[in-house]
N, C-alpha and C positions, 0 to 999 in steps of 0.2 A: 504494499498500500503506500502510496508518495503522497506527499500534502505539500502546498505551496501558497504562500501568504498572498492574500488578492485582498484586496478593499478592507485592510484590517482585519481579516478572519483566515484562521488554518483552513483550506478548502480542500478534501481528499479531492484526487483527480486518477484518473487512469487512461491508460491509452493504448493502441491497437495502432501499429505500424503497417503501410501496405506490403505487396512482397518488396524484394529487394529489385532494381531496375536491373537489366540485363550488364554485362560488365562493359565499364565504362559509358553507361549512359546517365544524365544528370537526373538524380527525382527531383520530380514539379508537382509531387501527388499533393492535390488541396485539401486542406483541413473541414474536416465534417465536427461540429462540436454538436453532442447530444443531451437534451435538456430534459429531465424527469418532473413529474407533477408533484402536486404537495402534500403533505401528509400521509400517506399510503403508500408512497414511492420513495427510490432513491435510484441511482444509477445502475442499480440491479436490472431495473426494469429494461433498460438498452443494450448491458452487459450480456445479456442471458439471449439476449431475441436478435437485435439487428447490426449488432457494434462488429461482429464478427464479419459477417457476409459484408457491409462497407469497408469494412479494412483490403476483404480480398479481393473487390472489385476495384480499390486502387485508390482510397481516400485515407488521409492519415485523421486517425481517429482519437477525439479527445471525450470523454464521459467525465462529470463532476457529479458529487453531493451538493446539492443546493443550501445555501445555508440554513442550519437549525435541522438536516437532514442526516441518515447515516453518519459517517464519520466525520463530517464539516463542521466547525464549533458553531456553538448554538448560544446567538445572543438570544437575552430576554425580549430586546426590542429589535425595530427596524427590520419588518418583513411587507414595506411596500412593494408596487410593482417598481420604481425606482430602484430599491433597494436590489433587488435581483439582477435589475439591466447591469445595475454598478460595478455589482459582482463579475457579472459577463465580461465586462471592457476590462475591469482590471487582474482579470484572470487571464485572458487575451494577453493582456501584458507582460503578465509575471511570465506565460509559458512561451515569449517571444514570438507569437503569429501576429504575423504583421498585413500577410496577404488577404485576399478575399476568401471568405468562409462559407460553407454549407451548413446552416442552423436546422437542427431538425429536435423538435421538441414535441412532448408528450404531454398532453391538459395543458396545466398551467406553463409548464417546459413551452409550447407553443406560443402561449400570451406572451414571454418573458422574449421570445424570437423576435417575435415580430415590436414588442419595447424597443429592442436593440436594433432592428432594422429601420424603424420610424427615426433613431436617434442615429445611426449612423450607415445610412443607406449605400456610402459606395463600397462599406465592409463586407455585402451579404451579398455572394453568388446567388443562391437559392433558400428558400425555408420549405422546410415539410413540416406541416402541422398535422398531427395524429391526434381527433378529437380535440381540437384544441379551433381557439378563432382570436384575431389582436384584439386588443384592447378598447374597443368601442364602446358608445353607451347600452348596447345590448345587454355586451356582455359585465356590463357593472351593475347592472339591474337584474342579473340572475344569479352573481357569483357570490350571495347569499347561501341564496338556496343551492347550490353545487358544494357549497363547504360545510352545510348543515346535514345534506344528505350523506357525504362523506366522513363525518363524524358519527352519525348514525350506524355506520357499519364497521365501527371499531373493533376488533374480536373482545369478548370481553376476559377479565385478568385469570377468571376462572380457569381456561383453556390452558393454562401455563403448563401442564406436564402433558399435554395430549400427544407430544412428539416421544415422551420419556426423557426428554432433555429440556423441555422449557424452552426452546425455542420460538413458539409462537406467544407464550405469554409476555415474554421480553421484547418482542416486539410491537405487541399492543404496546405494553407500557411505555414503548419508547414514541410512538405515534402518541398515546395521548399527552405525553411530557410537551412533545411539540404544538399540541391544538390548546392544553391549559396552561402549559409554562412558560409560554412566549404570545408575543401581540399579533401573529401570525392570524387569527380567525376577525381578531381587529381591523388590522394594516390593509391589507389584501384588499378586500370590501370598500375602503375609504380610499386606496391608491388613485395617485392624480393617473390621469390616461392624458397621451399624449393628443395632440389637437386631430381631428380626422383627416385633414389634408395632409397632414405629416405622415400619417400611414396611407392613405391613396398615393402618397410620394413614394413610397416601395416600389421600383421598379423592376427588381427581382422576380424570375420565376417563381410561382407557387404554388406549391399543391397539397389540399386537406382532405384527410381520410376522416372519415367516418364512420362509426359503427350504425346499421340500420335501425338499432333497437333506441340508441342513446338518444338525450334530449339533444346535445351540442349541435349537432346537425341541421337541427330547426334553426339555426340562425347563418346557414349556407347561404342563403338568398344576402342575407347582410355582408356577407364577405364577399360576394360577388358585386354587390353595388360599390362596396370601396375598394376592391381588389378586382378591376374585372379581367384581369390576365391570371386568377386563380384558378387549377383545375380541382375542382372537386369530385371525387373520387367515395363511393358508399359499400359497406361492405355489408351485405343484405346479415339479420340474423345476428345481427354482433351490438357487443355493449359498450362503453363508454372504455372496457379493459381489452380492447379489440388487440393492441400491440400485444400485451401478455398473453392473451388468447388466442389469439392466429399471427407468428411469428412470420410462417411460409409465406401467407397470402398477403401481408404488408409488406412484407420484402419484393414480392414477385408485382407488387404497385409502384414500390419505392424506385428502386434500381433501374427499370427500364426509365421511366419516367426522369431522372436524375441523368442519364444516357443521353436522352431528348433534348434534355433543357440544359446541357452544355456542364451540369455538375459534376461528372468525372468522364474516365475513355475509358471504357471496358468491355467485355465480352456481355453480349445480349442478353437477358433473361426473359425464360418464358411469363407474360403477363396470364395472369389468373385472378380467381374470386372475385373478379369486378362487377359493380352494377353503379351506371353512372347517372 
C-alpha cells in the first residue's frame, strides 16, 4: 500500500502500469484516474473490476481512496464537492501527472470527475461516469435522498462474525464512522456547484453508464441537455451497483468507447450487454 500527501491529507493510492512498450519505443500511455463513490465504497470497487483491463488496454491507471474512506486520512470536516475536487487536483500534482487525464468515476466519483473537468477542462481527455451525473441543480435536489438511502443499507453490527473473522462487521463500523463521525452527510448536499455554463463548457467526450433499474439514470435528459456530446448507455435490469455486479458488461461498454473517443489505443473489444 502506498500513501501520498495531497491537499494536507495522507491519501491511499494504488497504480497499475500498462504493458511495457516494445524495445526502443517510448511510453506515452495516457493516465486514467479511477474515482469511487461515497460511504459504502473504496478504490476496491475499481481495483476488482476495470482497473486491470484498463491497464492491459494501455492506460496508466491511478486509483485512490477518497478522504474519509478506505485507508485515506479521515478528517472530521471538509466533505463538500470542492474539497474532493481539490484533493484530486493536489493528488495529480503530487504524482507529477501533468498531461490530460481520462477520468472514470463511479457514483459520486463521477460527480467529482465532472467537477474537476468544469474547473480544469484543458486537463481532461475523456470522462466515463458510471451511475453518476454532473453537479447540476437536479443532482443537488436528489443528493439528500440518495445519501439517506445509502445510510439505510448499512450492514448491522450484529453481522460482525458472519464470515468467521468479523470482516463484514468491521466494514459496517467503518462506514458508520464515515457517516456519523464526519460532516459528510451535511457537507455533500450543501456543496457549492459550478455554474451550469462551466459544466456545459466541458468539451471532452463523455460516456454515462446507468443501471436500468436505478434512479440516477432518470437524470439522463438533464445530462444530455447540459452535455449534448454525452453518450448515454443503459444496462437493463441493473441497479446502482452495476459496476460491481456486471464488471464484464461495463468493461465491454467502456473500452470500445475509449477506443472510439481517442482515450486509448489498443485492440478492439466486443461490445455487449447494451441497451441504448
